[in-house]
RONU-841564 format. One record per atom (N, C-alpha, C): y, z, x; residue in one letter. Coordinates in steps of 0.001 Angstrom, whole numbers, padded with zeros to 6 digits, always signed. Layout:
residues N
YZXA ...
This chain:
residues 430
-001262+000029+000914M +000028+000139-000015M +001176+000010+000946M +002141-000900+000446Q +003297-000882+001368Q +004459+000049+000912Q +005131+000700+001628T +006120+001848+001451T +007322+001226+002075T +008490+002007+001551T +009794+001649+002083T +010615+002933+002397T +009944+004001+002753F +010683+005123+003083F +011686+004956+004280F +012780+005510+004396T +013926+005352+005375T +013461+006352+006542T +013831+006061+007762P +013539+007032+008662P +013965+008353+008621P +015171+008405+007885E +015784+009792+007544E +014792+010622+006554E +014270+009728+005482Q +013337+010428+004697Q +011941+010916+005242Q +011544+010237+006388L +010446+010458+007137L +010574+011876+008098L +011685+012236+008153T +011939+013444+008972T +011343+014531+008247T +011217+014495+006925N +010672+015469+006240N +009037+015433+006444N +008522+016469+006840P +007002+016538+007077P +006253+016165+005967P +006598+016657+004539G +005718+016364+003433G +005868+014785+003180G +007008+014326+003214T +007326+012917+002919T +006552+011993+004089T +006644+012495+005199Q +005849+011731+006313Q +004360+011747+006032Q +003859+012957+005496R +002349+012849+005321R +002056+012058+004097R +003250+012021+002950A +003057+011291+001893A +002798+009805+002231A +003763+009398+003158N +003835+007871+003642N +002458+007514+004266N +001858+008380+005085E +000651+007973+005655E -000460+007846+004615E -000487+008723+003705I -001524+008789+002568I -001208+007521+001735I -000045+007181+001430L +000182+005991+000549L -000205+004924+001233L -000065+004545+002532R -000326+003369+003255R -001785+003131+003152R -002693+004112+003021T -004120+003829+003242T -004782+003421+001735T -003893+003503+000767C -004373+003190-000527C -004369+001568-000761C -005594+000936-001124V -005584-000592-001171V -005657-000894-002767V -005230+000037-003669H -005137-000400-005118H -006779-000838-005652H -007628-000377-005095C -008941-000849-005485C -009455-000396-006819C -009149+000789-007283G -009300+001330-008413G -010701+002030-008622G -011462+002291-007539F -012591+002792-007498F -012523+004278-008256F -011280+004779-007873C -011158+006181-008138C -011248+006469-009717C -010914+005377-010567T -010857+005582-011921T -012217+005958-012537T -013134+005275-011887A -014576+005720-012427A -015012+007090-012404A -014500+007720-011524T -014894+009263-011274T -013733+010143-011570T -012609+009792-012131C -011484+010728-012560C -011895+011181-014053C -011887+012635-014111P -012050+013124-015438P -011101+012839-016405P -009748+012864-016085T -008732+012632-017256T -008705+011281-017529T -009241+010381-016679Y -009088+008960-017078Y -010207+008586-018092Y -011398+009334-017814Q -012608+009161-018580Q -012247+009626-020095Q -011337+010653-020254V -011018+011230-021426V -009939+010493-022015V -009006+010216-021308L -007661+009741-021828L -007659+008024-021850L -008274+007537-020945G -008366+006131-020828G -006854+005413-020455G -006059+006215-019970D -004637+005797-019474D -004660+005711-018003D -004316+004373-017497E -004064+004231-016031E -003158+005360-015445E -002167+005821-016070L -001388+006720-015492L -002017+007892-015313L -003110+008240-015966D -003763+009519-015925D -005112+009377-014848D -004989+008308-013928S -006038+008164-013175S -005383+008424-011664S -006079+008515-010440P -005487+008829-009375P -004472+007692-008949P -005119+006223-009134R -004249+005190-008786R -002949+004986-009534R -002815+005422-010778G -001756+005479-011624G -000826+006576-011119G -001333+007718-010901R -000386+008724-010384R -000018+008432-009014R -000637+007836-008111I +000013+007222-006735I +001016+006493-007024I +000996+005494-008035Y +002197+004661-008127Y +003449+005476-008751Y +003190+006591-009437L +004312+007433-009887L +004965+008085-008930L +004076+008736-007876I +004380+009528-006920I +005233+008646-005948I +004712+007580-005678K +005430+006634-004617K +006735+006417-005180K +006956+006116-006346D +008266+005701-006895D +009259+006837-006835D +008612+007906-007172M +009566+009207-007184M +010027+009639-005883M +009156+009647-004846L +009546+010042-003625L +010203+008877-002746L +009946+007699-002873E +010770+006619-002294E +012277+006600-002613E +012374+006801-003951N +013769+006786-004572N +014376+008062-004630N +013826+009085-004220E +014268+010482-004261E +014861+010684-005597E +013936+010351-006631R +014370+010273-007928R +014024+011668-008587R +014890+012210-009407K +014827+013361-010135K +013544+013226-011050K +012467+014057-011162P +011344+013690-011804P +011493+013593-013285P +011183+012574-014093D +011210+012458-015368D +010054+013100-016276D +010276+013203-017452E +009088+013822-018189E +007666+013153-018255E +007994+011795-018225K +006645+010974-018257K +005967+011252-016848K +006492+011181-015820T +005898+011277-014469T +005361+012879-014423T +006208+013726-014809V +005668+015173-014580V +004411+015453-015628V +004318+014711-016648K +003197+014904-017523K +002055+014395-017129K +002061+013338-016335H +000837+012641-015855H +000283+013353-014526H +001400+013956-013739I +000933+014678-012574I +000441+016003-013169I +000848+016731-014126D +000528+017892-014559D -000934+017667-015083D -001254+016591-015580R -002607+016458-016202R -003753+016172-015061R -003232+016105-013860C -004227+015920-012924C -004978+017554-012739C -006312+017370-012514L -007096+018683-012221L -007106+019170-010797L -006784+018164-009845S -007128+018341-008577S -008744+018574-008252S -009392+017834-009156C -010944+018016-008806C -011283+017333-007570C -010489+016399-007061L -010932+015498-006047L -011900+014740-005799L -012235+014470-007027A -013621+013381-007092A -013060+012010-006593A -011931+011842-006607C -011431+010599-006306C -011434+010332-004745C -011364+011616-004112M -011506+011506-002524M -013049+011145-002162M -013841+011703-002923T -015217+011380-002770T -015524+009963-002962T -014955+009480-003929T -015105+007965-004262T -014488+007049-003292T -013125+007316-002966C -012330+006492-002201C -012877+005669-000928C -013121+004445-000952P -013589+003902+000343P -012557+003794+001480P -011332+004048+001001S -010218+003904+002100S -009884+005282+002571S -010422+006491+002206G -010145+007652+002812G -008776+008129+002410G -008217+007767+001176V -007011+008195+000726V -006975+009712+000514V -006271+010688+001082H -006376+012027+001147H -005391+012361-000279H -005920+012202-001191Y -005069+012380-002528Y -004727+014003-002609Y -005584+014829-002272M -005313+016250-002335M -003818+016640-001539M -003526+016021-000482H -002251+016310+000100H -001154+015878-000655H -001281+014565-001030L -000268+013586-001830L +000116+014465-002953L -000934+014757-004023V -000531+015401-005225V +000156+016865-004893V -000325+017472-003903D +000158+018683-003716D +001660+018766-003273D +001901+017719-002472H +003483+017335-002148H +004216+017123-003309H +003681+016359-004152A +004477+015798-005454A +004635+016862-006387A +003790+017970-006490R +003824+019112-007223R +005060+019996-006772R +005042+020099-005341E +006316+020929-004725E +007552+020216-004904E +007567+018859-004815Y +008680+018027-005130Y +009291+018223-006554Y +008286+018304-007506I +008650+018490-008940I +009162+019873-009282I +008497+020881-008511N +008763+022243-008778N +010226+022327-008202N +010802+021862-007384E +011984+021796-006802E +013222+020841-007430E +012843+019934-008061H +013733+019004-008829H +013662+018773-010256H +012715+019257-010797Y +012619+019209-012381Y +012887+020613-013250Y +013575+020307-014276D +013817+021414-015123D +013032+021430-016184D +011854+022326-016056R +010861+022294-016956R +011479+023086-018369R +010898+022775-019434P +011240+023628-020827P +010869+024925-020591P +011760+025800-021338L +011788+027173-021286L +010220+027714-021302L +009563+027346-022378M +008247+027943-022514M +007266+027539-021215M +007453+026363-020813D +006617+026045-019716D +007032+026977-018514D +008362+027050-018177R +008612+027884-017194R +008057+029248-017318R +008333+030014-018495L +007668+031161-018695L +006211+031363-018322L +005663+030387-018933L +004128+030490-018770L +003695+030312-017158L +004311+029423-016622R +004003+029434-015074R +004437+030710-014348R +005454+031266-014723W +005976+032426-014053W +005089+033497-014300W +004497+033713-015633T +003745+034742-015713T +002316+034707-015264T +001863+033367-015041L +000532+033142-014514L +000592+033551-012939L +001789+033146-012190A +001990+033448-010896A +002175+034841-010670A +002652+035414-011637R +002927+037031-011398R +001608+037860-011762R +000541+037385-012354I -000569+038146-012793I -001828+037621-012203I -002049+036342-012216L -003534+036058-011733L -003826+036420-010182L -002820+036193-009327P -003183+036503-007992P -003301+038018-007758P -003089+038952-008752Y -003000+040316-008330Y -004081+041029-009343Y -005209+041485-008749P -006349+041818-009614P -005904+042932-010697P -005252+043849-010215N -004959+045155-011132N -004142+044622-012334N -003242+043681-011970R -002369+043283-013136R -003033+042272-013964R -004010+041502-013418F -004913+040560-014212F -005789+041430-015051F -006319+042386-014444R -007324+043324-015501R -006576+043917-016441R -005487+044210-016300L -004463+045036-017348L -004302+043732-018347L -004123+042457-018071A -003682+041425-019030A -004928+040892-019647A -005951+041025-019048L -007363+040707-019649L -007505+041794-020910L -007410+042987-020595G -007496+043734-021763G -006548+043592-022807G -005150+043403-022590A -004275+043063-023619A -004657+041901-024394A -005233+040866-023578A -005626+039438-024332A -006930+039750-025124A -007550+040503-024691K -008873+041021-025692K -008555+041567-026894K -007449+042630-026858L -007013+043343-027909L -006114+042353-028835L -005507+041326-028303G -004758+040458-029012G -005387+038989-029512G -006704+038934-029163R -007646+037803-029655R -007684+037590-031048R -007680+038560-031922P -007685+038274-033336P -006328+037651-033928P -005257+037761-033136L -003934+037044-033559L -003932+035682-032972L -005015+035203-032298K -004736+033877-031684K -004449+032629-032611K -004930+032706-034048R -004483+031743-034825R -003034+031718-035325R -002342+032776-034948F -001087+032727-035271F -000059+032100-034088F -000656+031816-032990M +000031+031469-031876M +000711+029994-032003M +001997+029834-031750P +002485+028595-031880P +002285+027614-030982P +001914+028099-029764D +001458+027037-028553D +000019+027195-028222D -000619+026226-028264P -002024+026069-027881P -002393+026749-026357P -001374+026822-025434R -001560+027520-024346R -001757+028958-024495R -000812+029453-025268L -001023+030912-025596L -002391+031206-026236L -002841+030368-026990K -004180+030621-027647K -005285+030556-026533K -005116+029737-025746A -006116+029633-024638A -006274+030730-023796A -004896+031467-023650M -004776+032726-022823M -005575+033938-023390M -005362+033831-024852L -006253+034979-025519L -007605+034721-025485L -007998+033463-025601E -009492+033113-025535E -010181+033325-024188E -009282+033453-023244M -009864+033491-021836M -010527+034983-021523M -010155+035953-022124A -010577+037326-022003A -012103+037355-022300A -012937+037781-021252P -014273+038016-021482P -014383+039105-022311P -015733+039215-022872R -016106+040333-023709R -016046+041761-023035R -016555+041807-021703D -016614+042840-020930D -015705+042603-019571D -014958+043532-019396I -014063+043524-018344I -014516+044647-017138I -015183+044153-015991P -015682+045229-015126P -014709+046168-014645P -015024+047431-014240S -014294+048346-013548S -014077+047795-012026S -012982+048188-011321P -012781+047908-009957P -014045+048236-009018P -014314+047397-008236S -015389+047642-007263S -015011+048445-006097S -015642+049405-005624R -015344+049990-004218R -015443+049090-003043R -016378+048049-003392N -016650+047109-002084N -015460+046290-001936N -014467+046073-002783D -013359+045337-002595D -012380+045902-001576D -012567+047187-001259R -011449+048068-000515R -011600+047448+000986R -010659+047514+001790P -010702+047268+003188P -011747+048268+003848P -012755+047877+004483Q -013806+048516+005109Q -014777+047593+005833Q -015686+048277+006513T -016868+047413+007195T -018082+047982+006758T -018970+046896+006508F -020312+047308+006054F -021276+046761+007150F -022007+047802+007861P -022856+047520+008958P -023958+046586+008591P -024430+045993+009492A -025780+045111+009154A -026823+046061+009172A -027995+045586+008480Q -029167+046399+008376Q -030082+045832+009422Q -030382+046587+010278G -031278+046050+011421G -030565+045538+012460G -031104+044736+013177Q -030403+043986+014314Q -029277+043241+013879Q -027940+043333+014328K -026738+042508+013947K -026776+041160+014776K -026737+040212+013915I -026859+038918+014506I -025457+038215+014363I -024560+038672+013337K -023372+037879+013062K -022299+039043+012531K -020996+038756+012787R -019933+039647+012168R -018985+038799+011388R -018875+039037+010165V -018180+038053+009358V -017069+038967+008495V -015949+038127+008286A -015085+038765+007312A -015244+038126+005830A -015278+038819+004791L -015500+038444+003527L -014190+038377+002842L -013810+037132+002286M -012703+036962+001347M -013012+037594-000102M -012458+038581-000473T -012943+039282-001778T -011998+038544-002875T -010992+037876-002719G -010133+037073-003462G -009375+037857-004379G -009163+037153-005636C -007964+037983-006601C -008506+037974-007989C -008564+036636-008503A -009196+036713-010049A -010441+037138-010225A -011203+036796-009086Q -012708+037208-009106Q -013081+038599-009169Q -012043+039512-008535R -012242+040881-008382R -011888+041459-009823R -011271+040888-010791A -010998+041357-012120A -012108+040721-013025A -012549+039639-012920L -013460+039029-013762L -015057+039290-013553L -015329+039474-012311N -016803+039566-012058N -017065+040169-010630N -017037+041466-010502T -017205+042270-009314T -018646+042085-008888T -019705+041660-009580D -020982+041384-008997D -021044+040296-007873D -020132+039384-007838I -020360+038416-007054I -020093+038912-005571I -018992+039521-005464N -018855+040090-003959N -019729+041013-003528N -020217+042023-004590D -021378+042984-004348D -022635+042225-003930D -022985+041106-004474A -024324+040298-004063A -024028+039900-002833A -022896+039343-002480T -022596+038684-001056T -022862+039678+000037T -022290+040813-000252I -022344+041883+000872I -023852+042340+001072I -024408+042669-000084R -025927+042983-000019R -026680+041841+000878R -026745+040760+000345I -027646+039776+001220I -027232+039575+002465I -026012+039407+002835L -025660+039230+004349L -025954+040517+005088L -025739+041657+004682R -026291+042972+005381R -027729+042986+005734R -028333+042578+004314R -029935+042501+004667R -030542+041610+005585R -029672+040544+005944H -030080+039727+006895H -029424+039703+008331H -028979+040965+008528G -028519+041168+009766G -026886+040852+010237G -026259+040807+009053V -024795+040480+009188V -023732+041620+008794V -023016+041899+009753E -021961+042931+009525E -020701+042318+008762E -020288+042964+007634V -019396+042326+006873V -017994+043217+006788V -017010+042645+007062V -015727+043396+007082V -014923+042697+005957V -014216+043790+005165V -013173+043309+004371V -011807+043695+004923V -011160+042712+005411A -009903+043106+006193A -008713+043519+005459A -007987+044447+006042K -006979+045053+005475K -005828+044082+005309K -005447+043929+004282G -004043+042855+004049G -004518+041583+003344G -005845+041202+003522A -006313+039953+002914A -006431+040085+001558A -006074+038953+000634G -006044+038860-000796G -006022+037532-001191G -005187+037227-002042C -005419+035895-002801C -005153+034857-001871C -005766+033706-001908C -005839+032545-001015C -004533+031903-001209C -003854+031838-002302G -002799+031146-002635G -002902+029829-003358G -004000+029503-003747A -004338+028336-004364A -003639+028312-005774A -003779+029177-006491L -003145+029283-007802L -001577+028962-007751L -000903+029452-007014T +000339+029056-006902T +000839+027687-006140T -000108+027396-005267H +000062+026231-004482H -000106+025160-005282H -001061+025118-006346H -001262+023948-007314H -000189+023976-008284H +000666+024766-008383M +001755+024947-009204M +003071+024373-008484M +002929+024098-007151G +003967+023640-006521G +004952+024596-005896G +004547+025978-006147K +005291+027091-005758K +004889+027257-004270K +005439+026548-003404T +004885+026665-001963T +005368+027860-001207T +006561+028288-001535E +006886+029686-000664E +005795+030763-001157E +005584+030871-002313E +004802+031965-002837E +003308+031681-002095E +002732+030500-002294S +001608+030293-001836S +001300+030467-000344S +002353+030129+000293H +002260+030273+001812H +002554+031770+002230H +003136+032430+001232G +003303+033966+001635G +001961+034762+001470G +001117+034177+000374S -000335+034717+000331S -001234+034280+001459S -001094+032978+001849A -001919+032523+002787A -001489+033061+004190A -000284+033350+004463A +000027+033964+005700A -000360+035300+005885A -000331+036061+004787A -000921+037449+004911A -002508+037509+005105A -003120+036487+004718N -004531+036327+004932N -004748+036041+006527N -003913+034912+006987I -004173+034620+008471I -003873+035706+009160I -002834+036569+009145R -002423+037610+009820R -003662+038732+009845R -004209+038878+008628A -005245+040058+008602A -006526+039445+009155A -006918+038125+009010W -008114+037737+009802W -007962+037382+011319W -006797+037145+011693V -006679+036930+013089V -006600+038168+013774V -006341+039344+013265K -006411+040603+013678K -007820+041027+013978K -008635+040645+012926E -010174+040895+013251E -010691+039895+014346E -010285+038630+014436I -010590+037797+015304I -010414+038351+016687I -009180+038859+016986E -008733+039288+018194E -009232+040708+018527E -009755+041343+017511G -010447+042722+017724G -011781+042620+018028G -012670+042855+017076D -014208+042828+017331D -014650+041631+017210D -013946+040478+016737G -014296+039044+016692G -015068+038748+015330G -015058+037531+015034L -015514+036991+013734L -016380+035843+014023L -017507+035609+013406D -018441+034409+013454D -018003+033590+012305D -017456+034102+011188A -017210+033221+010176A -016249+034119+009265A -015561+033432+008248I -014668+033957+007279I -015527+033264+005860I -016226+034237+005224V -017020+033952+004177V -016278+033920+002801V -016413+032795+002342I -015824+032719+000861I -016726+032211-000150I -016776+033049-001101N -017821+032909-002164N -017024+032231-003558N -015852+031966-003348T -015182+031209-004470T -014698+029902-004123T -015411+028832-004402S -015175+027469-003743S -013823+027036-003809S -013078+027373-004983G -011785+027036-005162G -010786+027556-003789G -011140+028786-003517C -010408+029416-002353C -010722+028851-001144C -012177+028432-001038G -012461+027903+000273G -011865+026564+000683G -011722+025723-000364T -011039+024371-000132T -009712+024786+000291T -008894+025691-000185T -007513+026012+000139T -007586+026760+001494T -008526+027659+001873V -008402+028310+003284V -008737+027268+004333V -009624+026343+003968K -010145+025330+004961K -008915+024270+005315K -007830+024435+004433D -006663+023484+004451D -005559+024374+005122D -005687+025661+005504Y -004531+026408+005958Y -004133+025620+007167Y -004861+025079+008008G -004433+024414+009489G -003328+023431+008992G -003527+022656+007924H -002770+021688+007490H -001595+022080+006942H -001572+023105+005937M -000599+023775+005384M +000582+024529+006269M +000067+024982+007403F +000920+025562+008330F +001204+024921+009761F +000875+023400+009538R +000817+022627+010910R +002197+022484+011464R +003212+022916+010605N +004565+022800+011373N +005267+024368+011457N +004473+025324+011275D +004858+026445+011024D +004678+027315+012359D +005113+028465+012669A +004879+029420+013794A +003419+029846+013686A +002888+029928+012535L +001396+030311+012324L +000285+029263+012544L +000816+028025+013079A +000010+026904+013029A -001308+027155+013884A -001283+027663+014998E -002268+027953+015848E -003442+028951+015279E -002659+029872+014579D -003510+031044+013920D -004391+030481+012873D -003521+029603+011914A -004002+029043+010683A -005162+028075+011264A -005140+027316+012209A -006026+026550+012667A -007354+027268+012928A -007193+028452+013613K -008313+029253+013930K -009177+029687+012536K -008329+030243+011500V -008786+030540+010426V -009568+029558+009588V -008991+028433+009485S -009589+027159+008886S -010815+026766+009533S -010922+026803+010911A -012112+026539+011651A -013370+027522+011365A -012997+028795+011105L -014029+029861+010806L -014446+029769+009290L -013562+029365+008476A -013780+029616+006956A -015025+028830+006730A -016048+029323+005945M -017179+028787+005507M -017447+029326+004029M -018150+028439+003149D -018602+028769+001821D -019782+029702+002196D -020181+030730+001326V -021162+031540+001486V -022616+030666+001645V -022461+029583+001054S -023904+028906+001073S -024083+028356+002431S -023054+027846+003268E -023071+027383+004505E -023606+028728+005614E -022987+029971+005275V -023579+030927+006225V -025161+031257+005811V -025574+031319+004576L -026809+031640+004193L -027718+030691+004839L -027382+029455+004846E -028145+028343+005289E -028542+028597+006872E -027624+029349+007652Q -027960+029645+008946Q -028769+030799+009117Q -028971+031699+008085L -029713+032805+008149L -031223+032491+007618L -032306+033263+008108D -033640+033289+007755D -033987+033895+006343D -033508+033470+005322L -033578+034187+003922L -035111+034255+003768L -035467+035565+003341Q -036890+036042+003023Q -036931+036478+001694Q -037963+035924+001015G -038147+036308-000567G -038682+035336-001227G -038902+035521-002624E -039556+034698-003422E -039059+034872-004830E -038458+033868-005524A -038007+034137-006849A -039059+033914-007828A -038606+034262-008988E -039465+033961-010274E -039188+032428-010411E -040172+031529-010933P -039918+030267-011100P -039159+029849-012079P -037962+030111-012201L -037071+029989-013518L -036475+028656-013309L -036063+027967-014317R -035447+026572-014295R -034030+026785-014269R -033438+026407-013087V -031944+026522-012932V -031261+025227-013006V -030204+025158-013840A -029390+023902-013896A -028104+024318-012897A -028097+023628-011791Y -027122+023800-010888Y -025756+022960-011276Y -024676+023511-011349H -023343+023083-011686H -022780+022926-010371H -022235+021730-009909A -021628+021615-008679A -020174+021722-009003A -019573+022809-008613A -018124+022868-008555A -017446+021746-007829A -016325+021263-008343C -015551+020156-007831C -015045+020665-006423C -014575+021764-006298S -014038+022226-005121S -014977+022384-004134S -016285+022560-004163L -017507+022638-003358L -017930+021115-003030L -018100+020413-004214Q -018803+019072-003757Q -017793+018195-003380Q -016565+018216-003813H -015494+017028-003512H -014578+017800-002391H -014078+018890-002703G -013065+019594-001790G -013692+019899-000440G -014928+020506-000339Q -015557+020846+000838Q -016713+019972+001275Q -017017+018842+000517Q -018182+018152+000658Q -019428+018867+000896Q -019696+019827+000151I -020887+020705+000270I -021694+020372-000998I -022765+019774-000799K -023373+019279-002112K -024930+019543-002193K -025624+019365-000946D -027111+019810-001124D -027441+021227-000764D -026707+021995+000025T -026973+023174+000729T -027261+024124-000448T -026394+024419-001457P -026653+025414-002362P -028007+025230-003245P -028254+023873-003480K -029528+023587-004238K -030760+023739-003369K -030473+023368-002018A -031792+023434-001016A -032099+025119-000967A -031112+025843-000930L -031274+027297-000768L -031930+028034-001979L -031538+027347-003262L -032244+027748-004368L -033723+027487-004513L -033939+026037-003901R -035463+025696-004015R -036123+026505-003219R -035675+026631-001846K -036319+027427-000944K -036697+028842-001277K -035799+029473-002328A -036067+030850-002707A -037178+030673-003959A -037522+029440-004541G -038505+029452-005398G -038040+029064-006803G -036788+028766-006987F -036216+028384-008206F -036401+026926-008486F -036700+026679-009573K -036806+024940-009982K -035379+024574-010426K -034775+023787-009534V -033587+023239-009726V -033333+021989-010554V -032619+021820-011491V -032323+020561-012257V -030755+020391-012353V -030483+019171-012407E -029047+018777-012371E -028620+017912-013578E -027453+018133-014147P -027060+017521-015309P -026404+016061-015068P -026568+015287-016032Q -026002+013805-015629Q -024454+014179-015512Q -023978+013124-014745N -022499+013115-014415N -021997+014540-013842N -022796+015029-013012G -022535+016305-012211G -021299+016154-011480G -020735+015043-011212H -019588+014732-010280H -018254+014933-011115H -018425+015210-012529L -017332+015363-013357L -016992+016827-013429L -015676+017081-013632C -015198+018339-013623C -015531+019195-015093C -015566+020327-014904C -015791+021080-016005C -014542+021497-016992C -013625+021246-016259G -012152+021401-016911G -011439+022844-016744G -012129+023619-015754S -011423+024922-015233S -010234+024612-014444S -010576+024357-013322A -009566+023879-012454A -008438+024886-012060A -008608+026213-011765G -007694+027154-011474G -007055+027588-012960G -005802+027153-013138T -005077+027377-014250T -004994+026260-015432T -005731+025334-014957Y -005706+024134-015800Y -006190+024386-017344Y -007283+025118-017415N -007540+025471-018622N -006704+026086-019712N -005780+026894-018840L -004753+027564-019664L -003452+026678-019860L -003222+025744-019017M -002020+024872-019115M -002374+023586-019804M -003508+023121-019760Q -003953+021802-020441Q -005065+022047-021313Q -005110+022889-022338P -006369+023309-023053P -006857+022420-023786P -006263+021428-024163E -006901+020148-025078E -007847+019245-024104E -007264+018971-022953I -008127+018128-022068I -009265+018945-021458I -008851+020166-021162S -009913+021131-020585S -011002+021538-021514S -010605+021530-022891G -011678+021590-023828G -012614+020577-023944G -012149+019432-024008E -013003+018092-024047E -013977+018168-022881E -013523+018314-021732L -014249+018314-020432L -015362+019629-020336L -015065+020590-020814K -016025+021565-021142K -017196+021338-022123K -016650+020637-023085A -017767+020435-024225A -018772+019380-023571A -018184+018372-022763R -019157+017437-022137R -020021+018040-021068R -019399+018921-020246K -020080+019517-019327K -021293+020374-019686K -021007+021306-020779V -022055+022188-021558V -023084+021293-022216V -022722+020246-022836E -023802+019528-023320E -024614+018831-022437E -024250+018351-021094T -025096+017924-020118T -025969+018805-019431T -025420+020091-019175L -026275+021276-018687L -027262+021598-019719L -026755+021808-020978E -027860+022483-021833E -028985+021302-021912E -028756+020018-021728A -029700+018978-022018A -030813+019097-020936A -030707+019823-019865T -031642+020111-018965T -032544+021149-019282T -032296+021863-020487H -033131+022910-020908H -033330+023969-019779H -032302+024737-019345P -032425+025648-018178P -032761+027064-018609P -033306+027853-017941D -033130+029334-018163D -032020+030128-017677D -031410+029414-016687I -030032+029822-016175I -029291+028688-015647I -027868+028844-015777I -027051+028029-014999I -026503+028717-013830I -026350+027997-012755S -025832+028415-011416S -024614+027718-011014S -023580+028336-010448A -022463+027742-009984A -021808+028600-008751A -020902+027824-008005G -020423+028756-007074G -019049+028952-006914G -018558+028927-008184N -016868+029315-008289N -016829+030079-009703N -016056+031187-009803I -015875+032000-010845I -015191+031284-011920I -014193+030421-011603G -013516+029561-012574G -014398+028729-013370G -015373+028144-012856C -016404+027301-013516C -017352+028139-014446C -017720+029398-013859M -018432+030377-014423M -017793+030665-015813M -016587+031108-015874M -015969+031478-016945M -015737+030343-017987M -015296+029228-017642Q -015234+028105-018338Q -016521+027471-019048Q -017623+027476-018384I -018846+027184-018933I -019492+028156-019651I -019352+029357-019363G -019976+030486-020076G -019380+030947-021261G -018121+030275-021439S -017344+030539-022796S -018022+029540-023865S -018846+028660-023620A -019138+027534-024615A -020788+027634-024415A -021387+028358-023952T -022944+028264-024132T -023733+029743-024014T -024749+029819-024686E -025551+030930-024690E -026423+031171-023489E -026613+029997-022601V -027351+030144-021538V -026720+030924-020331V -027370+031994-019899P -026739+032756-018889P -026269+031979-017753P -025024+032302-017203I -024629+031611-015992I -024212+032515-014836I -024740+032241-013722V -024938+033360-012550V -024418+032488-011339V -023659+033261-010574H -023175+032688-009293H -024548+032530-008325H -024505+031418-007663T -025735+031014-006810T -025951+032178-005771T -025176+032931-005204V -025331+034113-004543V -026069+035244-005089V -025776+035404-006285E -026437+036503-007103E -027881+036097-007212E -028349+034922-007639L -029700+034443-007543L -030334+034557-006236L -029719+034086-005236L -030261+034237-003814L -030479+035837-003428L -029612+036657-003875D -029737+038075-003585D -030884+038570-004251D -030969+038270-005517W -032182+038711-006201W -033500+038152-005571W -033616+037060-005242A -034780+036566-004814A -035150+037193-003305A -034112+037871-002745T -034370+038180-001401T -034405+039786-001400T -034617+040306-002420G -034733+041772-002660G -033560+042544-003273G -032629+041939-003798G -031447+042599-004429G -031717+042821-005925G -030922+043462-006721P -031193+043684-008038P -031036+042303-008968P -031719+042465-010056K -031603+041035-011084K -030162+041190-011374K -029549+039931-011337P -028101+039830-011885P -027886+040294-013411P -026753+040937-013451R -026575+041711-014733R -026533+040739-015897R -026264+039470-015816A -026145+038447-016828A -027685+038242-017284A -028543+038235-016489L -030012+037954-016823L -030718+039294-017331L -030120+040500-016900V -030492+041928-017528V -030055+041808-019056V -028706+041509-019298A -028185+041412-020677A -029114+040457-021491A -029450+039271-021027E -030186+038403-021672E -031512+038958-022116E -032042+039616-021267D -033396+040361-021616D -033290+041292-022687D -032178+042051-022736A -031871+042990-023809A -031790+042520-025063A 
């Protein structure tokens, strides 16, 4: 794609990166076949290729974003299926992130839109606030039919039936390895996950310790910054990311780390991109170190000699977009489940998003709802005993629309190697 940015425009690092990405696009349209919003809406402007044209025009002309452009950019899930499909290697993730930052700085959103985004940015990255908000939403759910905005209704529907108490394991501390220590890792405990499902971190700590890994929860680490990053709130997202970088570098320079383990794949995609996010910052070197050490929990477990044997249950594996497209981890979780003794089945169109996508299910409930219905239909068609996923957002999204228990992959592997039966399966038995 030909671009016409001026030398002055290219002094901006974000614009310079956007120019590099735009020039790799050859207009082939392969991305439309795997774009969830294009599949649902059938509008070229709701495909990666269409959004690329809109972004190019907006940035080249330094144009104040109009309502049409913002609408189509906002509809993007950032599922990154287009990056898996693209034969030219267009790094759409960096392009759309820069476009969101530009929109956040130059577009005057309607009042309700601003309020919702401000509220989400002030609540979701903070586990205690989020837990309180979930309790309030649970109490307010009977009033959802009176909500004038479908996004408010979606927020009330989001609250789970049971809100777990805070886990002691999420506090800064070190968990010694059981037996001979072979690795030392930092566990990212996250933010929303700590309010929605404490079992995931608990299972991660158990299985790692049982296989000779010392696990540290670093003081000062918290939200990865993804939730605000995808809203274009760069200053806020970089603040969260910088806190993590400093906390983990302190551990690296102290007793050392073999990996930074992340069990929420949406966070993993972001942390692995810290090196790029901070490439022009004083933290550039430290950010690159952190990105190099960041690993999904399945990548770490693959390096260990997992011992155990599972009940031969039929597990439908849901591939989170941030794992299969964002991190290009596709076979590892399934191989681990099979090795543990589970029978793994996969749904049709497993490359398509479930519609969760961070805050997308709250900000775009109609499109998200359609994607959720399609995903649940294909998963249930495999007649599973359990659905497994590697991302809390996907688990909440899918779990709200099916009676099949949904469990994080690490919980199943923990169970198969000597840990307790996942709570979701215990509840199913009861």
